[in-house]
Biopython code that builds the backbone (N, CA, C, O; Angstrom):
import numpy as np
from Bio.PDB.StructureBuilder import StructureBuilder

atoms = [
    (1, "MET", "N", (122.970, 163.179, 70.743)),
    (1, "MET", "CA", (122.833, 162.192, 71.789)),
    (1, "MET", "C", (121.379, 162.168, 72.235)),
    (1, "MET", "O", (120.776, 163.217, 72.459)),
    (2, "THR", "N", (120.822, 160.981, 72.362)),
    (2, "THR", "CA", (119.435, 160.828, 72.798)),
    (2, "THR", "C", (119.372, 159.849, 73.962)),
    (2, "THR", "O", (120.376, 159.246, 74.342)),
    (3, "GLU", "N", (118.204, 159.706, 74.507)),
    (3, "GLU", "CA", (118.005, 158.762, 75.603)),
    (3, "GLU", "C", (118.387, 157.352, 75.185)),
    (3, "GLU", "O", (118.819, 156.560, 76.022)),
    (4, "ALA", "N", (118.236, 157.023, 73.902)),
    (4, "ALA", "CA", (118.571, 155.688, 73.420)),
    (4, "ALA", "C", (120.042, 155.361, 73.645)),
    (4, "ALA", "O", (120.400, 154.188, 73.746)),
    (5, "ASN", "N", (120.902, 156.377, 73.727)),
    (5, "ASN", "CA", (122.323, 156.153, 73.965)),
    (5, "ASN", "C", (122.628, 155.855, 75.434)),
    (5, "ASN", "O", (123.709, 155.361, 75.756)),
    (6, "ILE", "N", (121.694, 156.148, 76.308)),
    (6, "ILE", "CA", (121.865, 155.881, 77.730)),
    (6, "ILE", "C", (121.370, 154.466, 77.983)),
    (6, "ILE", "O", (120.197, 154.166, 77.758)),
    (7, "THR", "N", (122.256, 153.597, 78.448)),
    (7, "THR", "CA", (121.885, 152.191, 78.605)),
    (7, "THR", "C", (121.390, 151.841, 80.000)),
    (7, "THR", "O", (120.634, 150.885, 80.169)),
    (8, "THR", "N", (121.808, 152.602, 80.992)),
    (8, "THR", "CA", (121.437, 152.292, 82.367)),
    (8, "THR", "C", (121.013, 153.559, 83.088)),
    (8, "THR", "O", (121.784, 154.515, 83.179)),
    (9, "TRP", "N", (119.789, 153.570, 83.598)),
    (9, "TRP", "CA", (119.303, 154.686, 84.411)),
    (9, "TRP", "C", (119.122, 154.176, 85.829)),
    (9, "TRP", "O", (118.706, 153.037, 86.043)),
    (10, "ARG", "N", (119.439, 155.031, 86.801)),
    (10, "ARG", "CA", (119.143, 154.679, 88.184)),
    (10, "ARG", "C", (118.657, 155.912, 88.925)),
    (10, "ARG", "O", (119.129, 157.030, 88.716)),
    (11, "LYS", "N", (117.706, 155.664, 89.788)),
    (11, "LYS", "CA", (117.100, 156.740, 90.567)),
    (11, "LYS", "C", (117.984, 157.066, 91.760)),
    (11, "LYS", "O", (118.558, 156.171, 92.379)),
    (12, "SER", "N", (118.089, 158.343, 92.077)),
    (12, "SER", "CA", (118.876, 158.785, 93.220)),
    (12, "SER", "C", (118.349, 158.171, 94.505)),
    (12, "SER", "O", (117.138, 158.069, 94.704)),
    (13, "THR", "N", (119.263, 157.762, 95.377)),
    (13, "THR", "CA", (118.852, 157.240, 96.681)),
    (13, "THR", "C", (118.274, 158.345, 97.555)),
    (13, "THR", "O", (117.612, 158.062, 98.553)),
    (14, "LYS", "N", (118.519, 159.608, 97.188)),
    (14, "LYS", "CA", (117.970, 160.747, 97.931)),
    (14, "LYS", "C", (116.568, 161.117, 97.461)),
    (14, "LYS", "O", (115.923, 161.975, 98.064)),
    (15, "SER", "N", (116.090, 160.486, 96.395)),
    (15, "SER", "CA", (114.740, 160.753, 95.908)),
    (15, "SER", "C", (113.760, 160.056, 96.833)),
    (15, "SER", "O", (113.815, 158.839, 97.011)),
    (16, "SER", "N", (112.872, 160.827, 97.415)),
    (16, "SER", "CA", (111.960, 160.272, 98.413)),
    (16, "SER", "C", (110.542, 160.123, 97.889)),
    (16, "SER", "O", (109.626, 159.846, 98.664)),
    (17, "GLY", "N", (110.346, 160.297, 96.611)),
    (17, "GLY", "CA", (109.003, 160.224, 96.068)),
    (17, "GLY", "C", (108.293, 161.566, 96.112)),
    (17, "GLY", "O", (107.130, 161.671, 95.724)),
    (18, "GLY", "N", (108.982, 162.580, 96.578)),
    (18, "GLY", "CA", (108.411, 163.914, 96.639)),
    (18, "GLY", "C", (108.568, 164.641, 95.317)),
    (18, "GLY", "O", (108.481, 164.033, 94.250)),
    (19, "ALA", "N", (108.796, 165.919, 95.391)),
    (19, "ALA", "CA", (108.844, 166.750, 94.187)),
    (19, "ALA", "C", (110.201, 166.751, 93.491)),
    (19, "ALA", "O", (110.284, 167.149, 92.329)),
    (20, "ASN", "N", (111.258, 166.323, 94.158)),
    (20, "ASN", "CA", (112.602, 166.449, 93.599)),
    (20, "ASN", "C", (113.252, 165.087, 93.389)),
    (20, "ASN", "O", (114.096, 164.671, 94.183)),
    (21, "CYS", "N", (112.867, 164.398, 92.336)),
    (21, "CYS", "CA", (113.409, 163.078, 92.048)),
    (21, "CYS", "C", (114.178, 163.104, 90.738)),
    (21, "CYS", "O", (113.668, 163.568, 89.718)),
    (22, "VAL", "N", (115.401, 162.608, 90.770)),
    (22, "VAL", "CA", (116.219, 162.574, 89.567)),
    (22, "VAL", "C", (116.751, 161.176, 89.319)),
    (22, "VAL", "O", (116.868, 160.358, 90.231)),
    (23, "GLU", "N", (117.072, 160.926, 88.052)),
    (23, "GLU", "CA", (117.733, 159.701, 87.649)),
    (23, "GLU", "C", (119.012, 160.074, 86.925)),
    (23, "GLU", "O", (119.084, 161.102, 86.253)),
    (24, "VAL", "N", (120.015, 159.231, 87.069)),
    (24, "VAL", "CA", (121.288, 159.426, 86.388)),
    (24, "VAL", "C", (121.502, 158.219, 85.489)),
    (24, "VAL", "O", (121.297, 157.078, 85.904)),
    (25, "GLY", "N", (121.915, 158.481, 84.254)),
    (25, "GLY", "CA", (122.166, 157.406, 83.313)),
    (25, "GLY", "C", (123.538, 157.527, 82.693)),
    (25, "GLY", "O", (124.098, 158.618, 82.593)),
    (26, "HIS", "N", (124.079, 156.382, 82.274)),
    (26, "HIS", "CA", (125.404, 156.342, 81.654)),
    (26, "HIS", "C", (125.311, 155.657, 80.301)),
    (26, "HIS", "O", (124.562, 154.696, 80.124)),
    (27, "SER", "N", (126.074, 156.159, 79.364)),
    (27, "SER", "CA", (126.107, 155.546, 78.040)),
    (27, "SER", "C", (127.154, 154.439, 78.021)),
    (27, "SER", "O", (128.015, 154.359, 78.897)),
    (28, "GLU", "N", (127.062, 153.601, 77.018)),
    (28, "GLU", "CA", (128.074, 152.576, 76.747)),
    (28, "GLU", "C", (128.595, 152.802, 75.348)),
    (28, "GLU", "O", (127.805, 152.755, 74.405)),
    (29, "PRO", "N", (129.870, 153.044, 75.158)),
    (29, "PRO", "CA", (130.875, 153.232, 76.197)),
    (29, "PRO", "C", (130.611, 154.508, 76.979)),
    (29, "PRO", "O", (129.790, 155.334, 76.579)),
    (30, "ALA", "N", (131.305, 154.664, 78.083)),
    (30, "ALA", "CA", (131.054, 155.765, 79.020)),
    (30, "ALA", "C", (131.552, 157.096, 78.470)),
    (30, "ALA", "O", (132.612, 157.585, 78.861)),
    (31, "THR", "N", (130.772, 157.677, 77.554)),
    (31, "THR", "CA", (131.147, 158.960, 76.955)),
    (31, "THR", "C", (130.217, 160.080, 77.368)),
    (31, "THR", "O", (130.494, 161.248, 77.095)),
    (32, "VAL", "N", (129.103, 159.737, 78.030)),
    (32, "VAL", "CA", (128.134, 160.760, 78.430)),
    (32, "VAL", "C", (127.383, 160.294, 79.673)),
    (32, "VAL", "O", (127.140, 159.103, 79.865)),
    (33, "VAL", "N", (127.023, 161.266, 80.513)),
    (33, "VAL", "CA", (126.184, 161.033, 81.686)),
    (33, "VAL", "C", (124.928, 161.866, 81.489)),
    (33, "VAL", "O", (125.008, 163.055, 81.181)),
    (34, "GLY", "N", (123.763, 161.242, 81.668)),
    (34, "GLY", "CA", (122.495, 161.945, 81.537)),
    (34, "GLY", "C", (121.827, 162.114, 82.892)),
    (34, "GLY", "O", (121.939, 161.250, 83.761)),
    (35, "VAL", "N", (121.140, 163.224, 83.063)),
    (35, "VAL", "CA", (120.374, 163.491, 84.286)),
    (35, "VAL", "C", (118.988, 163.917, 83.847)),
    (35, "VAL", "O", (118.844, 164.799, 83.000)),
    (36, "ARG", "N", (117.959, 163.291, 84.423)),
    (36, "ARG", "CA", (116.585, 163.626, 84.056)),
    (36, "ARG", "C", (115.672, 163.569, 85.281)),
    (36, "ARG", "O", (116.015, 162.988, 86.311)),
    (37, "ASP", "N", (114.519, 164.180, 85.137)),
    (37, "ASP", "CA", (113.487, 164.188, 86.173)),
    (37, "ASP", "C", (112.763, 162.846, 86.130)),
    (37, "ASP", "O", (112.231, 162.460, 85.089)),
    (38, "THR", "N", (112.740, 162.142, 87.244)),
    (38, "THR", "CA", (112.099, 160.828, 87.302)),
    (38, "THR", "C", (110.623, 160.896, 86.933)),
    (38, "THR", "O", (110.093, 159.976, 86.309)),
    (39, "LYS", "N", (109.960, 161.978, 87.315)),
    (39, "LYS", "CA", (108.525, 162.095, 87.075)),
    (39, "LYS", "C", (108.181, 162.583, 85.673)),
    (39, "LYS", "O", (107.024, 162.518, 85.258)),
    (40, "ASP", "N", (109.182, 163.072, 84.942)),
    (40, "ASP", "CA", (108.949, 163.596, 83.587)),
    (40, "ASP", "C", (110.074, 163.120, 82.669)),
    (40, "ASP", "O", (110.839, 163.919, 82.129)),
    (41, "ARG", "N", (110.152, 161.821, 82.510)),
    (41, "ARG", "CA", (111.247, 161.224, 81.740)),
    (41, "ARG", "C", (111.282, 161.677, 80.291)),
    (41, "ARG", "O", (112.351, 161.702, 79.681)),
    (42, "ALA", "N", (110.156, 162.028, 79.738)),
    (42, "ALA", "CA", (110.104, 162.501, 78.352)),
    (42, "ALA", "C", (110.396, 163.988, 78.246)),
    (42, "ALA", "O", (110.463, 164.522, 77.139)),
    (43, "GLY", "N", (110.572, 164.665, 79.368)),
    (43, "GLY", "CA", (110.754, 166.106, 79.387)),
    (43, "GLY", "C", (112.151, 166.582, 79.062)),
    (43, "GLY", "O", (112.420, 167.782, 79.130)),
    (44, "GLY", "N", (113.035, 165.690, 78.714)),
    (44, "GLY", "CA", (114.389, 166.072, 78.373)),
    (44, "GLY", "C", (115.368, 165.697, 79.463)),
    (44, "GLY", "O", (114.992, 165.226, 80.537)),
    (45, "MET", "N", (116.628, 165.919, 79.158)),
    (45, "MET", "CA", (117.678, 165.577, 80.102)),
    (45, "MET", "C", (118.867, 166.505, 79.920)),
    (45, "MET", "O", (119.016, 167.162, 78.890)),
    (46, "ILE", "N", (119.685, 166.542, 80.915)),
    (46, "ILE", "CA", (120.955, 167.256, 80.853)),
    (46, "ILE", "C", (122.014, 166.214, 80.528)),
    (46, "ILE", "O", (122.065, 165.159, 81.160)),
    (47, "LEU", "N", (122.861, 166.506, 79.544)),
    (47, "LEU", "CA", (123.946, 165.599, 79.185)),
    (47, "LEU", "C", (125.277, 166.223, 79.563)),
    (47, "LEU", "O", (125.533, 167.388, 79.255)),
    (48, "LEU", "N", (126.121, 165.455, 80.226)),
    (48, "LEU", "CA", (127.428, 165.917, 80.686)),
    (48, "LEU", "C", (128.499, 164.913, 80.283)),
    (48, "LEU", "O", (128.220, 163.726, 80.113)),
    (49, "SER", "N", (129.711, 165.393, 80.134)),
    (49, "SER", "CA", (130.832, 164.467, 79.955)),
    (49, "SER", "C", (131.092, 163.812, 81.311)),
    (49, "SER", "O", (130.734, 164.376, 82.346)),
    (50, "PRO", "N", (131.708, 162.636, 81.318)),
    (50, "PRO", "CA", (132.053, 162.026, 82.610)),
    (50, "PRO", "C", (132.929, 162.944, 83.475)),
    (50, "PRO", "O", (132.782, 162.960, 84.697)),
    (51, "ALA", "N", (133.831, 163.701, 82.857)),
    (51, "ALA", "CA", (134.683, 164.624, 83.624)),
    (51, "ALA", "C", (133.856, 165.740, 84.261)),
    (51, "ALA", "O", (134.086, 166.094, 85.417)),
    (52, "ALA", "N", (132.899, 166.296, 83.522)),
    (52, "ALA", "CA", (132.044, 167.355, 84.068)),
    (52, "ALA", "C", (131.164, 166.803, 85.185)),
    (52, "ALA", "O", (130.924, 167.494, 86.175)),
    (53, "TRP", "N", (130.680, 165.574, 85.044)),
    (53, "TRP", "CA", (129.870, 164.935, 86.082)),
    (53, "TRP", "C", (130.698, 164.794, 87.362)),
    (53, "TRP", "O", (130.200, 165.055, 88.457)),
    (54, "ARG", "N", (131.955, 164.383, 87.222)),
    (54, "ARG", "CA", (132.829, 164.211, 88.382)),
    (54, "ARG", "C", (133.056, 165.553, 89.088)),
    (54, "ARG", "O", (133.036, 165.611, 90.317)),
    (55, "VAL", "N", (133.269, 166.619, 88.334)),
    (55, "VAL", "CA", (133.442, 167.952, 88.919)),
    (55, "VAL", "C", (132.174, 168.347, 89.685)),
    (55, "VAL", "O", (132.263, 168.887, 90.789)),
    (56, "PHE", "N", (131.010, 168.086, 89.115)),
    (56, "PHE", "CA", (129.732, 168.382, 89.762)),
    (56, "PHE", "C", (129.599, 167.619, 91.081)),
    (56, "PHE", "O", (129.296, 168.212, 92.116)),
    (57, "ILE", "N", (129.824, 166.310, 91.041)),
    (57, "ILE", "CA", (129.700, 165.479, 92.241)),
    (57, "ILE", "C", (130.722, 165.901, 93.300)),
    (57, "ILE", "O", (130.388, 166.006, 94.481)),
    (58, "ASP", "N", (131.959, 166.140, 92.877)),
    (58, "ASP", "CA", (132.979, 166.584, 93.833)),
    (58, "ASP", "C", (132.606, 167.917, 94.464)),
    (58, "ASP", "O", (132.857, 168.137, 95.649)),
    (59, "GLY", "N", (132.010, 168.805, 93.681)),
    (59, "GLY", "CA", (131.571, 170.096, 94.210)),
    (59, "GLY", "C", (130.508, 169.945, 95.275)),
    (59, "GLY", "O", (130.503, 170.683, 96.261)),
    (60, "ILE", "N", (129.609, 168.996, 95.087)),
    (60, "ILE", "CA", (128.580, 168.732, 96.098)),
    (60, "ILE", "C", (129.225, 168.166, 97.360)),
    (60, "ILE", "O", (128.947, 168.627, 98.467)),
    (61, "LYS", "N", (130.087, 167.165, 97.188)),
    (61, "LYS", "CA", (130.730, 166.517, 98.346)),
    (61, "LYS", "C", (131.605, 167.496, 99.120)),
    (61, "LYS", "O", (131.671, 167.421, 100.347)),
    (62, "ASP", "N", (132.267, 168.401, 98.436)),
    (62, "ASP", "CA", (133.149, 169.364, 99.076)),
    (62, "ASP", "C", (132.405, 170.543, 99.688)),
    (62, "ASP", "O", (133.020, 171.380, 100.349)),
    (63, "GLY", "N", (131.099, 170.625, 99.481)),
    (63, "GLY", "CA", (130.307, 171.717, 100.041)),
    (63, "GLY", "C", (130.295, 172.959, 99.185)),
    (63, "GLY", "O", (129.740, 173.980, 99.590)),
    (64, "GLY", "N", (130.896, 172.896, 98.006)),
    (64, "GLY", "CA", (130.927, 174.053, 97.111)),
    (64, "GLY", "C", (129.611, 174.292, 96.404)),
    (64, "GLY", "O", (129.362, 175.390, 95.906)),
    (65, "LEU", "N", (128.764, 173.274, 96.355)),
    (65, "LEU", "CA", (127.432, 173.384, 95.751)),
    (65, "LEU", "C", (126.403, 172.997, 96.781)),
    (65, "LEU", "O", (126.598, 172.035, 97.523)),
    (66, "SER", "N", (125.327, 173.718, 96.839)),
    (66, "SER", "CA", (124.271, 173.436, 97.800)),
    (66, "SER", "C", (123.215, 172.555, 97.149)),
    (66, "SER", "O", (122.764, 172.836, 96.039)),
    (67, "VAL", "N", (122.829, 171.514, 97.825)),
    (67, "VAL", "CA", (121.775, 170.618, 97.369)),
    (67, "VAL", "C", (120.642, 170.712, 98.366)),
    (67, "VAL", "O", (120.838, 170.477, 99.558)),
    (68, "SER", "N", (119.456, 171.055, 97.889)),
    (68, "SER", "CA", (118.311, 171.142, 98.811)),
    (68, "SER", "C", (117.117, 170.446, 98.251)),
    (68, "SER", "O", (116.064, 170.418, 98.889)),
]
sb = StructureBuilder()
sb.init_structure("model")
sb.init_model(0)
sb.init_chain("A")
sb.init_seg("    ")
for serial, (resi, resn, name, xyz) in enumerate(atoms, 1):
    if name == "N":
        sb.init_residue(resn, " ", resi, " ")
    sb.init_atom(name, np.array(xyz, "f"), 0.0, 1.0, " ", f" {name:<3s}", serial, name[0])
structure = sb.get_structure()
């Protein structure tokens, strides 16, 4: 899987232009979710299944994961 498989990237609304900016991308069909550093787009990305992404997001919303 490469960046070419990710069709839509969007920057986090929590990214303030500081040091911690991320983008999330989705493939078509929706078989993978990518996460990358907005300031270093060529630096690689983390690829997750949609189910793993949902577990991650739910963990943040439920307070089980700390975001700083």
